[in-house]
N, C-alpha and C positions, 0 to 999 in steps of 0.2 A: 188804433189805440187799444192797448191791452185791457181786457175786462178786469174790473176791480172787484175782487171777491169780498174782502173785509176792509173796513175803514174804522178809524178811531178818532173821536172828537174829545179833546181834553179841555175842560172849562177851567180857566184860570183868571177869571175877571173879578173875583171877589176882592173886597177892600180889606178884609181881615181885621175889622175894628176890634173884635174881642181878643185878637192876638196880642195887641198892645205894643206893636213895633211899627216903626216908620215904614218899613218895606212889608208888603203883604206876605203872609205865611208861605204861599206857594213859591216864592222866590228866595226864601231863606236858604242859606248855604249850609249843607251838611257834607263835610269832607270835600268842600269845593264844588258841590253839585246842588242844584235846587231840587225841590221835591219832585218835579216832573222828570228830571233826569234820573233821579233815584228810582222812581217807579219803572221807567222804561228799561233800566238795566236789570230789573228783577224779572221781567217777562221775556218771552220769545217774541221779539218785535217783528220777526219775519212772518208772523201770522197776519200782518197788516200791510196793505199796499200803499195806503195813504193815511197820514196823520195830520189832523188839523188842531192847532192850538189857538184857543180863543182868549184874548186878554187885551188890556189897554195897549195901544200902539206904542207907547213909550217903553213898554216892557219887552218888545220883540227882540231887543238886543241881548236878552238873557238866554236866547235859544240858538245862537250861532254854533255853539259846540255840539248841539244835537246832530246837525247834518254831517259833521265830521265823524262823530262816534257811531252813527247809524246810517251809513251810506246806502244801504239796500232799500231804505224807505224814503218816500217823497213827503216832505213836510210842507205844510201851508200854515199861514198865520192870518188871522182876521180879528177885527176889533170886537171887544165885548159890547153887549147891548146894555140897556138900562136895567135889566133884571136877568135872572138865570134863564128864563124861557126864551127871551130874545137872543141871548148869547148862544143857546143851543141851536136856534134857528139860523143864526149867522154862520155857525160852523157847518150845518147841514147844507146851506146854500152854496158853500164852497165846494162841497162834494157832488152837488147835483149834476154838473157836466160829466162826471165819471160814472154816475149811477151805480154805486156799489151794491152788491147783493145784501150785505149785512153791515150794520154800523153799531159800534159800541160808544156810548156817551159816558164819560168818566169825569169825576171831580178831581182837580189837581191836588186838593187837600187830603186825598186818600192815597198816600204813597205806598202803603203796605199791602196793597192788593197783590195776590200771588198769581203766578202763571197758571196754576191749577184751576183757579176760579175763572180766569180768562178762557181756558180751554173748555171748561164746563159750560160756560155761556155760549161759546161758538158751537159746541156740539148740540145744545138745545135748540139753537136757531135753525138747525137742519130740518127739524120737525115742527117748530112753532114760530109764530110771528114775533114773539118777544121772549126774553129771558131776563128776569129781574131778580137779583140776589137779595136775600134777606137773612136776618138772624132773629131768633125768638127772643122777645123781651123777657128778662129774668128779674126785673124789678117789680115789686108788688104794686099794682094799680087798683085802688079801691074807689069806686064811684057809686054812691048811694048803696053802700054795703055790698056791692057786687064785685066779684073778683074778675077783672078784665084781662088778667095777665096772660091767659092762654090764647086770647084772640088777637093780641097785638103783635104785628110784624114790624121790625125795624128795617126799613128799606136802605139798601146800599147802592153804590155804583162800582163798576161800570154796569150800565143797563143796556142790554142788547135788543136790537130791533131789526126787522126787515126794513131796509132803507126807505123804500118807497112809502111804506105804511107810516113811519114816524115823520117823514118829510111832509106828507099830506096832513097828518094830524097837527103839526105845527102851523102849516099854511092855513088851515081852516079852524084853528083853535078857538073854542068858545071860552075856555078858561083863561084868565089872565094871570100872569106872574105865577105859573105853576111851580111848586117846590121841586118837582122832579119830572122827568119826561114820561114816566109810566102813567102819571095821572092824566095825561092827554089821551090815553088809549081806553077811555071809559066805555066806548061802544064795543070793545072786544074783550074777551076773557084774557086776563093777564096770566102768563105762565111764570111761576116763581121757581127759583132754584136756590138751594141752600148756600148762603154766603159764608163769610169767615169772621170770626170774632175779632181778629187783629186787623181787619179791613175797616178800621174806624177813621173818623175824620179828625184831622189836626185842627183844633179850634183855639187852644190857648198855648202860650209860649212854653208852659210846663210840659205840654204833650210831646215836645221834642226829645224829652228824656227817653222816650220809648225807642228811639233810634238805636240806643245802646244794645237793645235786644237783637237787632238785625245786623249791626255793623261789627265786623271783626277788625281789631286794631291793625293798622298797617305799620310795618317797621321797614325803614330804608337806611342804608349806610352809604357813606362817601369817604373817599381818601383824598388828602391834599398833601402836596410836597412843594417845598421851595428851598432855594439855596442862593446865598450871596457871599461875595468875598469881602474881606475887610479892606478899608482904606487905611493903610498903614501910616499915612501921613497925618490923619486926624485921630488923635488919641482919645477922644470922647465923642459922645453923640449916638452910641448904640441904643436901639430900642427893640425890645422883644416883648411881644404881647402887650404893647402899649406902655410898658414900664421903661423908664430911662435908666441906663446902666453906664457907669463910668468906665467905658472901654471903647476900643476902636470902632468908629462908625462903619456901617456896612455900605457898600456901593450899590446904588440902585436909582431908578427913575423917581420913585416916591421916597418914603423914608426907609425903605428896604427892611421893614419889619417882617422877617421870615415867619415868625410865629403866627401873626395875624393872616398873612398871605396863605399859609397852609390851611388855617382854619376856614378861611373863605372858600378855598377850592374844595375842601371836604364837604362843606354845606352845599355848594353849587353842584357837586357830584351827586349828593344824596337827593337833590331836587331835579336831577337829570337836566341841569343847565350846562352852559358852556364854561370854559375856564376863566379865571380872573383876568387874564390878558385880553379877553374879548370885551369885557365890560370896562376895563381900565387899562387901555393900551399904553405900553411904555414909549410909544412914538407920539403920544398926544401931550402937548405942552400943558394942558389943563391939569394933568396929574403930576407934574414936576414938583418934587418935594412934598407931595400931599401926605397928610397924616393918615396912616393906614386904618385908623379907627373909623374913618369915613367909609372905607370899603366894607368893614365888618358890620357897620350899621346898615349898609345896603343889603348884605347877606341876611341880616336879621329881618329886614322888611320882606324879603323874598319868602322866608319861612312863614311870616304872618299872612301874606297874601294867599299862600297855598294851604293855610290852616295846618301847618306842621309845627311840632315842638321838639326841642332837643331833649333826648333821653340820656345821652352820655357823650362826653367830649374828651378825647385822649390826645394830648399833644406830646411829642417826643422831639427833643433837640439833640442834634449830633454835632459835637464840637469838643475841642480841647480846653478852650477857655472862652468866656469866663465861667465861673462856678455857678451853674444855674440854680442849684439848691438854695443859695442865698436869697434868691428873688422869687422863688416858687410861690410863696403865699401872696406876694404882691401881684404877681401875674394872674393867679386864680381870682383874686378879688377884682382885678381890672376887667377880666373877661366876663366874670359873673355880672358885673355892673353894666357892661355894654350890651350883652345879650339878654340880660334880665333872666338868668337861669340860676338855680341854686349852686353854691360853691361845691357841694358834695358830689355833683355829677361831673366835675372837671378834674382831670388828672394831668399834671405836668411833670414830665420825666426828662432825663438827659442821659446820654451815653457818649463816651469818647469814640474816636475812630481808630484807636489803638495805633496812633502814629502812622497810619496808612494814608497815602495820597494827599490831595489838596487840603482836606479838612484835618487830616492827621498832622500836617505841617503847621497847623494853626493859622491858616490863611483865610478861613471862612467858617460859616455856620450853615447847617441844613436843619430844616424842621419838617416833620411829618405829622399829619393830623388825621384821626379817624373819628367820624361823628356818626351817631345813630339818632335817627329822628322818628317820630311817630305822629299819627293823626290824632292820638289821644294825649291830652296834657296830664301825664302821670304825676307830675309834681305841682 
């Protein structure tokens, strides 16, 4: 068995009662990632051989993505205890068979801890049995007219220890329900290291606004294209972008709305999904004559699940007839209503094919769509 140098225990068992949400704060999604995932992406995870996450068993499901995104590290999960101290001990007991040299114990609710602080703690553990980050209190504390401001340290996590020392301290703990692990090391001198101002604990829902300081907006684009021929025998029944037009119906398995189909494919492309035919196969009788608005609502749900928002939507029709400009405003209003986006970010244009080819002969219509999406709701 390979010797384990450094291990990390992440405590995620808190109920988050002050957070005011049904789901505890540590599992809140920020750009599709919970606070633990966000923290692990900020640090050099390769400094750790083993990572233990301590939480309620019912929340283990939130961490499946970790093993995929960080394959170089071995993850373990164990249930939270009745208080923070017992949760820490549960995490340490998982590591006991591997007997790591050092262990860092971190609160999941502190996602802004930097890699610099992690490295500072690990460096200090080479010479000391503990490395506890702190910041100096800057608020005025007056007790019996004495200024205690200079003597107050605000303790942070992750707290670093020699594994065997902190394991034995928990095993033989005289203190019950300790607020942090360093308070169990009362028989030894604690080594403090300077922490970071931004390594604060997420406590209230409003604290999530601080993520804007760390997150750069992500922009992604997608292209969609569709083409259908006219059914020259059916003189009405054409639908474009959900709007009925008194013109030859298009031939297709569903209602053959080339505009909506192109929009769907552009959204799927921006989300790195498969094409519309994968989700709504033209060989599946379930989609026969299906209203394409259903497909667009599905695309909208995919955006919602992944926490992305449409920034701009550009649709271009290529046809000789009908005259698209007559229906442009109706189409924009329809698409805006379905996707619940402002009309001002939708553009619908049209061009002819200059009498060239299948479309130039007036036998069909093509549509192309380009969409830009972002993880920030700009509108």
